[in-house]
N, C-alpha and C positions, 0 to 999 in steps of 0.2 A: 682378848684378841677380839674385836669388832668384825662382826662380820658384814660386808660390802659386796655389793653385785655390779660395782662400777669396774669394769673391764676395758683396756685398751690396747688394741692389736697394731703391731708394726712388722712390717717386713724387711729385713736387712737383706742387702745384697753385697757379695764379695768380701766377707769378714776375714778377718785372720783368725788365726786358731785361738790366739790370746783374747781377743774381741770377742769371738764366740764363748770362751771359758768365762770370760767377766760378765757377760750379759746372762748367758746361762746360770750363772750362780748367784746373780742379784736377788734380795731377799722379796722382792716384788714379784718376781717372774714364777707365776703359778704353772707355765706349761710354754714348752717349745720343740720346735721342729725342724727338720731339714726340708725343704722342698725338693720333691722329685720330678717336678714338672720339667724343669730346665733340662735333667737328663733325659727324659721322654722325648722331650721337643729335638735335641740333639741327636738320640739314636733313631728318629725318624727322619730328619733331615739326612742323615749320612744313607739311611737305606734310599731315599728318594734320590740324594746324588747318584748313587750305584745303578740305580735303576736308570736314571737319566742318561749315563754315560752308556751303559749297556744299548739302550735304544738308540743312542747317537751311532755308534758302532755299526748297527744294522743300517743304517741311513748312509753311511760312508765306506761300506764293505767294498764296494766296488773300486773305491779310491785310494784305500789303506791296504799295503803290502802285506798278507799274513792275515787280515781279517776277512777269511772267508765266510761265507753267509752261514754254514753250519756252526762255525766257532761262535759267529755272534748271536745266534740262535739259542746256543747253549749257555752263555753268558747272561741273555737275557731271562732264560729260564731260571737261572741261578738267583737273580735280582727279584722276581717277582714272588716267592713265598716270604722274602724278609720283609716286604711291603705289605704282603696280607696280613703277617703274623702279628705286625705293629698296629696294623688298623683293626684287626680283630681284638687286641689286647686294650684299646682304648676307645672304640665305636661300636664294637660288636662286629660279627661276619660280615665280611666284604660281598659285595652283589657278584655274583657269578657270570661270567661273559654270558652263559647260556639265557641269563635273565633278561638281557639286553638285545637280542635276537627279536626282529618284528615277527 
């Protein structure tokens, strides 16, 4: 076997199981992995959508029956830890509100 430092990197998207198997078992493949970036992005987007909906509820609490302010604040309080957890996991600890006070 001749040693070579020629590498070629390719990113595939939306492969079928059969395509993954075929590519992964090809004799020229020396390494392969599944990217978790899309999963991380989707998890963060879901948390942001939840937080946005909770904040929207506060904004229209006086117009929506059953959405009293206490219920809306509770929903927003549930959303914030989800967002903070994801931010901390990907970029470090989020800035606390007290750090923004003048």
